[in-house]
LOVOMAR-755579 format. One record per residue (C-alpha): y, z, x; residue number from 1; residue in one letter. Coordinates in Angstrom, 3 decimals, decimal comma. Example, Ala and Ser with C-alpha at 12.3 -4.5 7.8 and 13.67 -1.06 7.14 Angstrom:
<atoms>
<atom><py>-4,500</py><pz>7,800</pz><px>12,300</px><pos>1</pos><code>A</code></atom>
<atom><py>-1,060</py><pz>7,140</pz><px>13,670</px><pos>2</pos><code>S</code></atom>
</atoms>
This chain:
<atoms>
<atom><py>149,266</py><pz>62,773</pz><px>203,838</px><pos>1</pos><code>M</code></atom>
<atom><py>147,013</py><pz>59,127</pz><px>204,204</px><pos>2</pos><code>P</code></atom>
<atom><py>149,449</py><pz>56,547</pz><px>206,324</px><pos>3</pos><code>A</code></atom>
<atom><py>151,563</py><pz>54,982</pz><px>203,849</px><pos>4</pos><code>L</code></atom>
<atom><py>152,215</py><pz>50,844</pz><px>204,091</px><pos>5</pos><code>P</code></atom>
<atom><py>155,708</py><pz>50,234</pz><px>205,444</px><pos>6</pos><code>V</code></atom>
<atom><py>157,562</py><pz>48,752</pz><px>202,162</px><pos>7</pos><code>V</code></atom>
<atom><py>160,382</py><pz>47,191</pz><px>203,825</px><pos>8</pos><code>F</code></atom>
<atom><py>159,842</py><pz>46,109</pz><px>207,372</px><pos>9</pos><code>P</code></atom>
<atom><py>162,775</py><pz>43,687</pz><px>207,816</px><pos>10</pos><code>R</code></atom>
<atom><py>165,246</py><pz>46,537</pz><px>206,662</px><pos>11</pos><code>L</code></atom>
<atom><py>163,127</py><pz>49,105</pz><px>208,667</px><pos>12</pos><code>N</code></atom>
<atom><py>164,523</py><pz>47,350</pz><px>212,022</px><pos>13</pos><code>E</code></atom>
<atom><py>167,693</py><pz>46,323</pz><px>210,764</px><pos>14</pos><code>S</code></atom>
<atom><py>169,379</py><pz>49,273</pz><px>209,256</px><pos>15</pos><code>I</code></atom>
<atom><py>169,338</py><pz>52,063</pz><px>212,183</px><pos>16</pos><code>F</code></atom>
<atom><py>172,250</py><pz>51,331</pz><px>214,405</px><pos>17</pos><code>G</code></atom>
<atom><py>173,855</py><pz>48,698</pz><px>212,078</px><pos>18</pos><code>S</code></atom>
<atom><py>177,578</py><pz>49,158</pz><px>211,520</px><pos>19</pos><code>A</code></atom>
<atom><py>176,381</py><pz>49,288</pz><px>207,787</px><pos>20</pos><code>H</code></atom>
<atom><py>174,742</py><pz>52,524</pz><px>208,466</px><pos>21</pos><code>R</code></atom>
<atom><py>177,809</py><pz>54,181</pz><px>210,230</px><pos>22</pos><code>H</code></atom>
<atom><py>180,269</py><pz>53,715</pz><px>207,127</px><pos>23</pos><code>Q</code></atom>
<atom><py>177,634</py><pz>56,710</pz><px>204,888</px><pos>24</pos><code>Y</code></atom>
<atom><py>178,603</py><pz>58,810</pz><px>208,351</px><pos>25</pos><code>Y</code></atom>
<atom><py>179,924</py><pz>62,218</pz><px>206,973</px><pos>26</pos><code>G</code></atom>
<atom><py>178,766</py><pz>61,495</pz><px>203,371</px><pos>27</pos><code>L</code></atom>
<atom><py>175,524</py><pz>63,420</pz><px>201,767</px><pos>28</pos><code>H</code></atom>
<atom><py>173,539</py><pz>62,343</pz><px>198,562</px><pos>29</pos><code>Y</code></atom>
<atom><py>172,915</py><pz>65,566</pz><px>196,077</px><pos>30</pos><code>Y</code></atom>
<atom><py>169,577</py><pz>65,059</pz><px>194,264</px><pos>31</pos><code>V</code></atom>
<atom><py>168,522</py><pz>67,716</pz><px>192,199</px><pos>32</pos><code>Q</code></atom>
<atom><py>166,197</py><pz>67,903</pz><px>189,147</px><pos>33</pos><code>S</code></atom>
<atom><py>167,916</py><pz>68,771</pz><px>186,072</px><pos>34</pos><code>K</code></atom>
<atom><py>167,661</py><pz>72,407</pz><px>185,749</px><pos>35</pos><code>D</code></atom>
<atom><py>167,669</py><pz>72,606</pz><px>189,505</px><pos>36</pos><code>R</code></atom>
<atom><py>164,098</py><pz>73,801</pz><px>190,612</px><pos>37</pos><code>H</code></atom>
<atom><py>164,004</py><pz>70,538</pz><px>193,237</px><pos>38</pos><code>I</code></atom>
<atom><py>166,805</py><pz>70,392</pz><px>194,991</px><pos>39</pos><code>R</code></atom>
<atom><py>168,108</py><pz>68,190</pz><px>198,243</px><pos>40</pos><code>H</code></atom>
<atom><py>170,990</py><pz>67,617</pz><px>200,026</px><pos>41</pos><code>L</code></atom>
<atom><py>170,359</py><pz>64,640</pz><px>202,607</px><pos>42</pos><code>I</code></atom>
<atom><py>172,756</py><pz>62,922</pz><px>204,616</px><pos>43</pos><code>P</code></atom>
<atom><py>173,749</py><pz>59,663</pz><px>203,388</px><pos>44</pos><code>A</code></atom>
<atom><py>172,367</py><pz>57,457</pz><px>206,720</px><pos>45</pos><code>P</code></atom>
<atom><py>169,188</py><pz>58,811</pz><px>206,499</px><pos>46</pos><code>E</code></atom>
<atom><py>169,023</py><pz>58,839</pz><px>202,320</px><pos>47</pos><code>Y</code></atom>
<atom><py>166,795</py><pz>55,328</pz><px>203,235</px><pos>48</pos><code>Y</code></atom>
<atom><py>163,986</py><pz>57,269</pz><px>205,039</px><pos>49</pos><code>N</code></atom>
<atom><py>163,574</py><pz>59,566</pz><px>202,410</px><pos>50</pos><code>F</code></atom>
<atom><py>163,785</py><pz>56,398</pz><px>199,646</px><pos>51</pos><code>A</code></atom>
<atom><py>161,629</py><pz>54,199</pz><px>201,339</px><pos>52</pos><code>F</code></atom>
<atom><py>158,475</py><pz>57,314</pz><px>201,894</px><pos>53</pos><code>N</code></atom>
<atom><py>159,239</py><pz>57,655</pz><px>197,766</px><pos>54</pos><code>A</code></atom>
<atom><py>158,720</py><pz>53,771</pz><px>197,237</px><pos>55</pos><code>I</code></atom>
<atom><py>155,684</py><pz>53,505</pz><px>199,735</px><pos>56</pos><code>A</code></atom>
<atom><py>153,922</py><pz>57,017</pz><px>198,066</px><pos>57</pos><code>D</code></atom>
<atom><py>154,745</py><pz>55,748</pz><px>194,894</px><pos>58</pos><code>D</code></atom>
<atom><py>153,023</py><pz>52,071</pz><px>195,593</px><pos>59</pos><code>R</code></atom>
<atom><py>150,087</py><pz>53,875</pz><px>197,479</px><pos>60</pos><code>Y</code></atom>
<atom><py>149,523</py><pz>56,028</pz><px>193,890</px><pos>61</pos><code>S</code></atom>
<atom><py>149,972</py><pz>52,894</pz><px>192,151</px><pos>62</pos><code>L</code></atom>
<atom><py>146,844</py><pz>50,903</pz><px>194,107</px><pos>63</pos><code>A</code></atom>
<atom><py>144,793</py><pz>54,505</pz><px>193,511</px><pos>64</pos><code>L</code></atom>
<atom><py>145,471</py><pz>54,225</pz><px>189,744</px><pos>65</pos><code>V</code></atom>
<atom><py>144,491</py><pz>50,218</pz><px>190,073</px><pos>66</pos><code>N</code></atom>
<atom><py>141,494</py><pz>51,109</pz><px>191,696</px><pos>67</pos><code>A</code></atom>
<atom><py>140,285</py><pz>53,691</pz><px>189,257</px><pos>68</pos><code>R</code></atom>
<atom><py>141,285</py><pz>51,206</pz><px>185,930</px><pos>69</pos><code>L</code></atom>
<atom><py>139,183</py><pz>48,340</pz><px>187,045</px><pos>70</pos><code>N</code></atom>
<atom><py>136,320</py><pz>50,911</pz><px>187,771</px><pos>71</pos><code>A</code></atom>
<atom><py>136,977</py><pz>52,576</pz><px>184,190</px><pos>72</pos><code>T</code></atom>
<atom><py>137,353</py><pz>48,978</pz><px>182,502</px><pos>73</pos><code>M</code></atom>
<atom><py>133,827</py><pz>48,074</pz><px>184,402</px><pos>74</pos><code>T</code></atom>
<atom><py>132,015</py><pz>51,416</pz><px>183,280</px><pos>75</pos><code>A</code></atom>
<atom><py>133,278</py><pz>50,550</pz><px>179,530</px><pos>76</pos><code>I</code></atom>
<atom><py>131,804</py><pz>47,046</pz><px>179,990</px><pos>77</pos><code>Q</code></atom>
<atom><py>128,503</py><pz>48,822</pz><px>181,007</px><pos>78</pos><code>D</code></atom>
<atom><py>128,480</py><pz>51,150</pz><px>177,878</px><pos>79</pos><code>Q</code></atom>
<atom><py>129,115</py><pz>48,660</pz><px>175,712</px><pos>80</pos><code>W</code></atom>
<atom><py>125,987</py><pz>46,586</pz><px>177,388</px><pos>81</pos><code>K</code></atom>
<atom><py>123,703</py><pz>49,545</pz><px>177,341</px><pos>82</pos><code>H</code></atom>
<atom><py>124,623</py><pz>51,065</pz><px>173,424</px><pos>83</pos><code>T</code></atom>
<atom><py>125,043</py><pz>47,983</pz><px>172,150</px><pos>84</pos><code>R</code></atom>
<atom><py>123,069</py><pz>47,652</pz><px>168,880</px><pos>85</pos><code>E</code></atom>
<atom><py>122,739</py><pz>45,687</pz><px>165,426</px><pos>86</pos><code>T</code></atom>
<atom><py>123,058</py><pz>47,890</pz><px>162,697</px><pos>87</pos><code>M</code></atom>
<atom><py>120,193</py><pz>46,417</pz><px>160,113</px><pos>88</pos><code>P</code></atom>
<atom><py>121,577</py><pz>47,243</pz><px>157,098</px><pos>89</pos><code>R</code></atom>
<atom><py>125,114</py><pz>45,438</pz><px>157,494</px><pos>90</pos><code>T</code></atom>
<atom><py>124,775</py><pz>42,998</pz><px>160,628</px><pos>91</pos><code>G</code></atom>
<atom><py>127,482</py><pz>44,794</pz><px>162,081</px><pos>92</pos><code>Q</code></atom>
<atom><py>127,411</py><pz>45,329</pz><px>165,783</px><pos>93</pos><code>P</code></atom>
<atom><py>127,545</py><pz>49,290</pz><px>167,028</px><pos>94</pos><code>S</code></atom>
<atom><py>128,335</py><pz>50,801</pz><px>170,216</px><pos>95</pos><code>F</code></atom>
<atom><py>129,684</py><pz>53,790</pz><px>172,141</px><pos>96</pos><code>S</code></atom>
<atom><py>132,138</py><pz>54,073</pz><px>174,656</px><pos>97</pos><code>V</code></atom>
<atom><py>134,343</py><pz>56,686</pz><px>173,206</px><pos>98</pos><code>S</code></atom>
<atom><py>133,824</py><pz>59,065</pz><px>176,550</px><pos>99</pos><code>Q</code></atom>
<atom><py>135,839</py><pz>56,360</pz><px>178,403</px><pos>100</pos><code>Y</code></atom>
<atom><py>138,889</py><pz>56,021</pz><px>176,172</px><pos>101</pos><code>V</code></atom>
<atom><py>140,949</py><pz>58,962</pz><px>177,452</px><pos>102</pos><code>Y</code></atom>
<atom><py>140,091</py><pz>58,398</pz><px>180,773</px><pos>103</pos><code>Q</code></atom>
<atom><py>141,567</py><pz>54,596</pz><px>180,258</px><pos>104</pos><code>L</code></atom>
<atom><py>144,765</py><pz>56,195</pz><px>178,544</px><pos>105</pos><code>K</code></atom>
<atom><py>145,339</py><pz>58,739</pz><px>181,498</px><pos>106</pos><code>A</code></atom>
<atom><py>145,218</py><pz>55,645</pz><px>184,629</px><pos>107</pos><code>E</code></atom>
<atom><py>147,706</py><pz>53,594</pz><px>182,251</px><pos>108</pos><code>V</code></atom>
<atom><py>150,078</py><pz>55,982</pz><px>181,494</px><pos>109</pos><code>A</code></atom>
<atom><py>149,761</py><pz>56,853</pz><px>185,303</px><pos>110</pos><code>A</code></atom>
<atom><py>150,335</py><pz>53,757</pz><px>186,329</px><pos>111</pos><code>G</code></atom>
<atom><py>153,219</py><pz>52,996</pz><px>183,754</px><pos>112</pos><code>L</code></atom>
<atom><py>155,231</py><pz>56,231</pz><px>185,244</px><pos>113</pos><code>F</code></atom>
<atom><py>154,720</py><pz>55,378</pz><px>189,495</px><pos>114</pos><code>F</code></atom>
<atom><py>155,738</py><pz>51,684</pz><px>188,507</px><pos>115</pos><code>A</code></atom>
<atom><py>158,941</py><pz>53,130</pz><px>186,979</px><pos>116</pos><code>R</code></atom>
<atom><py>159,137</py><pz>55,747</pz><px>189,500</px><pos>117</pos><code>G</code></atom>
<atom><py>159,284</py><pz>53,436</pz><px>192,154</px><pos>118</pos><code>L</code></atom>
<atom><py>161,821</py><pz>51,331</pz><px>190,371</px><pos>119</pos><code>L</code></atom>
<atom><py>164,152</py><pz>54,278</pz><px>190,044</px><pos>120</pos><code>D</code></atom>
<atom><py>164,136</py><pz>55,304</pz><px>193,304</px><pos>121</pos><code>V</code></atom>
<atom><py>165,042</py><pz>51,728</pz><px>194,157</px><pos>122</pos><code>F</code></atom>
<atom><py>167,677</py><pz>52,358</pz><px>192,015</px><pos>123</pos><code>A</code></atom>
<atom><py>169,415</py><pz>55,128</pz><px>193,690</px><pos>124</pos><code>T</code></atom>
<atom><py>169,130</py><pz>53,622</pz><px>196,998</px><pos>125</pos><code>L</code></atom>
<atom><py>171,009</py><pz>50,524</pz><px>195,914</px><pos>126</pos><code>S</code></atom>
<atom><py>174,517</py><pz>52,561</pz><px>196,489</px><pos>127</pos><code>H</code></atom>
<atom><py>173,351</py><pz>52,465</pz><px>200,256</px><pos>128</pos><code>F</code></atom>
<atom><py>172,183</py><pz>48,583</pz><px>200,614</px><pos>129</pos><code>L</code></atom>
<atom><py>175,623</py><pz>47,763</pz><px>198,920</px><pos>130</pos><code>Y</code></atom>
<atom><py>177,983</py><pz>49,882</pz><px>200,362</px><pos>131</pos><code>G</code></atom>
<atom><py>180,045</py><pz>53,352</pz><px>199,885</px><pos>132</pos><code>P</code></atom>
<atom><py>181,992</py><pz>52,069</pz><px>197,373</px><pos>133</pos><code>R</code></atom>
<atom><py>179,468</py><pz>50,479</pz><px>195,330</px><pos>134</pos><code>S</code></atom>
<atom><py>178,425</py><pz>52,209</pz><px>191,722</px><pos>135</pos><code>R</code></atom>
<atom><py>175,837</py><pz>54,438</pz><px>191,756</px><pos>136</pos><code>C</code></atom>
<atom><py>172,494</py><pz>53,774</pz><px>189,780</px><pos>137</pos><code>F</code></atom>
<atom><py>169,619</py><pz>56,488</pz><px>188,609</px><pos>138</pos><code>S</code></atom>
<atom><py>167,806</py><pz>53,950</pz><px>186,227</px><pos>139</pos><code>S</code></atom>
<atom><py>166,627</py><pz>50,385</pz><px>187,314</px><pos>140</pos><code>F</code></atom>
<atom><py>167,168</py><pz>48,809</pz><px>183,934</px><pos>141</pos><code>A</code></atom>
<atom><py>170,657</py><pz>49,879</pz><px>184,776</px><pos>142</pos><code>D</code></atom>
<atom><py>171,392</py><pz>48,222</pz><px>187,924</px><pos>143</pos><code>V</code></atom>
<atom><py>169,967</py><pz>45,217</pz><px>186,600</px><pos>144</pos><code>L</code></atom>
<atom><py>172,041</py><pz>45,162</pz><px>183,169</px><pos>145</pos><code>K</code></atom>
<atom><py>174,851</py><pz>45,679</pz><px>185,628</px><pos>146</pos><code>H</code></atom>
<atom><py>173,785</py><pz>42,667</pz><px>187,284</px><pos>147</pos><code>I</code></atom>
<atom><py>173,454</py><pz>40,592</pz><px>184,849</px><pos>148</pos><code>S</code></atom>
<atom><py>177,226</py><pz>40,774</pz><px>183,902</px><pos>149</pos><code>E</code></atom>
<atom><py>180,071</py><pz>39,496</pz><px>185,588</px><pos>150</pos><code>K</code></atom>
<atom><py>182,035</py><pz>42,591</pz><px>186,992</px><pos>151</pos><code>R</code></atom>
<atom><py>184,582</py><pz>42,772</pz><px>189,981</px><pos>152</pos><code>S</code></atom>
<atom><py>183,027</py><pz>46,444</pz><px>190,941</px><pos>153</pos><code>I</code></atom>
<atom><py>180,177</py><pz>46,633</pz><px>193,221</px><pos>154</pos><code>E</code></atom>
<atom><py>177,219</py><pz>45,377</pz><px>193,255</px><pos>155</pos><code>P</code></atom>
<atom><py>178,367</py><pz>41,932</pz><px>192,652</px><pos>156</pos><code>N</code></atom>
<atom><py>175,342</py><pz>40,192</pz><px>193,716</px><pos>157</pos><code>D</code></atom>
<atom><py>174,748</py><pz>36,384</pz><px>192,206</px><pos>158</pos><code>P</code></atom>
<atom><py>171,348</py><pz>35,969</pz><px>194,662</px><pos>159</pos><code>V</code></atom>
<atom><py>169,934</py><pz>39,414</pz><px>193,219</px><pos>160</pos><code>M</code></atom>
<atom><py>171,301</py><pz>37,803</pz><px>189,099</px><pos>161</pos><code>H</code></atom>
<atom><py>169,210</py><pz>34,531</pz><px>189,423</px><pos>162</pos><code>D</code></atom>
<atom><py>166,288</py><pz>36,438</pz><px>190,506</px><pos>163</pos><code>Y</code></atom>
<atom><py>166,165</py><pz>39,066</pz><px>188,127</px><pos>164</pos><code>A</code></atom>
<atom><py>166,621</py><pz>35,919</pz><px>185,501</px><pos>165</pos><code>E</code></atom>
<atom><py>163,665</py><pz>34,341</pz><px>186,597</px><pos>166</pos><code>S</code></atom>
<atom><py>160,995</py><pz>37,029</pz><px>188,399</px><pos>167</pos><code>H</code></atom>
<atom><py>161,832</py><pz>40,026</pz><px>186,169</px><pos>168</pos><code>M</code></atom>
<atom><py>160,234</py><pz>39,821</pz><px>182,763</px><pos>169</pos><code>Q</code></atom>
<atom><py>157,111</py><pz>41,896</pz><px>183,261</px><pos>170</pos><code>W</code></atom>
<atom><py>159,946</py><pz>45,041</pz><px>184,235</px><pos>171</pos><code>F</code></atom>
<atom><py>160,972</py><pz>44,962</pz><px>180,624</px><pos>172</pos><code>W</code></atom>
<atom><py>157,626</py><pz>44,518</pz><px>179,463</px><pos>173</pos><code>S</code></atom>
<atom><py>156,564</py><pz>47,740</pz><px>181,411</px><pos>174</pos><code>L</code></atom>
<atom><py>159,758</py><pz>49,921</pz><px>180,152</px><pos>175</pos><code>R</code></atom>
<atom><py>158,926</py><pz>49,072</pz><px>176,857</px><pos>176</pos><code>D</code></atom>
<atom><py>154,991</py><pz>50,536</pz><px>177,595</px><pos>177</pos><code>F</code></atom>
<atom><py>156,239</py><pz>52,804</pz><px>179,604</px><pos>178</pos><code>R</code></atom>
<atom><py>158,810</py><pz>54,273</pz><px>177,143</px><pos>179</pos><code>D</code></atom>
<atom><py>157,055</py><pz>54,247</pz><px>173,990</px><pos>180</pos><code>F</code></atom>
<atom><py>154,041</py><pz>56,341</pz><px>176,000</px><pos>181</pos><code>V</code></atom>
<atom><py>157,058</py><pz>58,816</pz><px>177,203</px><pos>182</pos><code>T</code></atom>
<atom><py>158,997</py><pz>59,480</pz><px>174,205</px><pos>183</pos><code>H</code></atom>
<atom><py>155,896</py><pz>58,196</pz><px>171,021</px><pos>184</pos><code>H</code></atom>
<atom><py>152,835</py><pz>58,537</pz><px>171,321</px><pos>185</pos><code>S</code></atom>
<atom><py>149,995</py><pz>57,203</pz><px>174,538</px><pos>186</pos><code>S</code></atom>
<atom><py>148,575</py><pz>53,617</pz><px>173,863</px><pos>187</pos><code>L</code></atom>
<atom><py>146,458</py><pz>52,829</pz><px>171,211</px><pos>188</pos><code>R</code></atom>
<atom><py>143,093</py><pz>51,169</pz><px>172,521</px><pos>189</pos><code>V</code></atom>
<atom><py>141,343</py><pz>48,563</pz><px>170,715</px><pos>190</pos><code>D</code></atom>
<atom><py>138,155</py><pz>46,878</pz><px>170,964</px><pos>191</pos><code>F</code></atom>
<atom><py>137,027</py><pz>43,229</pz><px>170,001</px><pos>192</pos><code>Y</code></atom>
<atom><py>133,788</py><pz>41,695</pz><px>170,118</px><pos>193</pos><code>E</code></atom>
<atom><py>133,554</py><pz>37,930</pz><px>169,858</px><pos>194</pos><code>K</code></atom>
<atom><py>130,996</py><pz>35,246</pz><px>171,223</px><pos>195</pos><code>E</code></atom>
<atom><py>129,210</py><pz>37,644</pz><px>173,450</px><pos>196</pos><code>G</code></atom>
<atom><py>132,392</py><pz>39,041</pz><px>175,063</px><pos>197</pos><code>R</code></atom>
<atom><py>133,503</py><pz>42,137</pz><px>174,972</px><pos>198</pos><code>F</code></atom>
<atom><py>137,880</py><pz>42,552</pz><px>175,665</px><pos>199</pos><code>D</code></atom>
<atom><py>140,032</py><pz>46,037</pz><px>175,344</px><pos>200</pos><code>T</code></atom>
<atom><py>143,328</py><pz>45,976</pz><px>174,697</px><pos>201</pos><code>Y</code></atom>
<atom><py>146,718</py><pz>47,820</pz><px>174,364</px><pos>202</pos><code>L</code></atom>
<atom><py>148,203</py><pz>48,226</pz><px>170,924</px><pos>203</pos><code>Q</code></atom>
<atom><py>146,559</py><pz>44,835</pz><px>170,281</px><pos>204</pos><code>G</code></atom>
<atom><py>148,573</py><pz>42,618</pz><px>172,732</px><pos>205</pos><code>V</code></atom>
<atom><py>147,670</py><pz>43,107</pz><px>176,326</px><pos>206</pos><code>Q</code></atom>
<atom><py>145,002</py><pz>43,720</pz><px>178,215</px><pos>207</pos><code>T</code></atom>
<atom><py>145,146</py><pz>47,024</pz><px>180,766</px><pos>208</pos><code>P</code></atom>
<atom><py>144,447</py><pz>44,892</pz><px>183,590</px><pos>209</pos><code>Q</code></atom>
<atom><py>147,135</py><pz>42,448</pz><px>182,764</px><pos>210</pos><code>E</code></atom>
<atom><py>149,680</py><pz>45,051</pz><px>181,922</px><pos>211</pos><code>L</code></atom>
<atom><py>149,294</py><pz>47,003</pz><px>185,418</px><pos>212</pos><code>I</code></atom>
<atom><py>148,207</py><pz>44,134</pz><px>187,122</px><pos>213</pos><code>G</code></atom>
<atom><py>151,548</py><pz>42,012</pz><px>186,139</px><pos>214</pos><code>A</code></atom>
<atom><py>153,256</py><pz>45,227</pz><px>186,815</px><pos>215</pos><code>T</code></atom>
<atom><py>152,063</py><pz>45,539</pz><px>190,254</px><pos>216</pos><code>I</code></atom>
<atom><py>152,446</py><pz>41,416</pz><px>191,378</px><pos>217</pos><code>A</code></atom>
<atom><py>155,807</py><pz>41,939</pz><px>189,977</px><pos>218</pos><code>G</code></atom>
<atom><py>156,735</py><pz>45,276</pz><px>191,945</px><pos>219</pos><code>I</code></atom>
<atom><py>155,072</py><pz>43,727</pz><px>195,023</px><pos>220</pos><code>D</code></atom>
<atom><py>157,097</py><pz>40,694</pz><px>194,660</px><pos>221</pos><code>T</code></atom>
<atom><py>160,660</py><pz>42,520</pz><px>194,234</px><pos>222</pos><code>F</code></atom>
<atom><py>160,099</py><pz>44,214</pz><px>197,308</px><pos>223</pos><code>L</code></atom>
<atom><py>159,449</py><pz>41,580</pz><px>199,127</px><pos>224</pos><code>E</code></atom>
<atom><py>162,636</py><pz>39,481</pz><px>197,443</px><pos>225</pos><code>F</code></atom>
<atom><py>164,589</py><pz>42,767</pz><px>198,143</px><pos>226</pos><code>A</code></atom>
<atom><py>163,532</py><pz>43,338</pz><px>201,981</px><pos>227</pos><code>D</code></atom>
<atom><py>164,475</py><pz>39,954</pz><px>202,744</px><pos>228</pos><code>K</code></atom>
<atom><py>168,037</py><pz>39,675</pz><px>200,534</px><pos>229</pos><code>H</code></atom>
<atom><py>169,159</py><pz>43,138</pz><px>202,080</px><pos>230</pos><code>F</code></atom>
<atom><py>167,832</py><pz>43,029</pz><px>205,974</px><pos>231</pos><code>A</code></atom>
<atom><py>170,135</py><pz>40,290</pz><px>206,795</px><pos>232</pos><code>P</code></atom>
<atom><py>173,512</py><pz>42,264</pz><px>205,469</px><pos>233</pos><code>R</code></atom>
<atom><py>172,610</py><pz>44,966</pz><px>208,094</px><pos>234</pos><code>F</code></atom>
<atom><py>171,546</py><pz>42,723</pz><px>210,692</px><pos>235</pos><code>A</code></atom>
<atom><py>174,502</py><pz>40,632</pz><px>210,876</px><pos>236</pos><code>A</code></atom>
<atom><py>176,620</py><pz>44,244</pz><px>211,000</px><pos>237</pos><code>R</code></atom>
<atom><py>174,596</py><pz>45,454</pz><px>213,804</px><pos>238</pos><code>A</code></atom>
<atom><py>176,323</py><pz>47,452</pz><px>216,675</px><pos>239</pos><code>T</code></atom>
<atom><py>176,508</py><pz>46,243</pz><px>219,993</px><pos>240</pos><code>A</code></atom>
</atoms>
């Protein structure tokens, strides 16, 4: 396995030995797939290591997807330039990039999958971050919906609420595209040529680079925010 990035450097330093972590002694998380092919029993005080590694794994995979996506987009541009011709009878352009269409679909779908998986892992981590009396989540969308409403049950987090209101629009775009791919069909790839430009769009509304690029940028910004937001909670409760 490659060396994975440290996604929460401040939390990594402040969690171990904190009084907050001690609240979870004697508790376990039981993680299993729906049909129980995969099962883990994890001591709650150690769950953050499991989740941090899973998030780092997905972030590393996103970097690979993004690199392959950019390479595919470059190949499409090159292929367009090499195959483009004007049809003599109609005056319309003709080109052939079909060999890259499903490669592009696969990279976009993989990026959506890893991104949503990373955020859903964070959702499961939220119970550890907020406290043993807080609500458990398995979906990041459920975390944001819960945070958006005034509730007495934890997590009640005005700072997270304000951040989500101001900086998380990219997530709802990610959710729409990922849910469509998961439940309905792969994304349609459209090619547009205008004034010497050749552009690729998904469903006619967004380029692949815009969708995956905005998602990765949003995730990185959110992880940085979460690291800064939660680390003081542990540091303030550190044991002597």
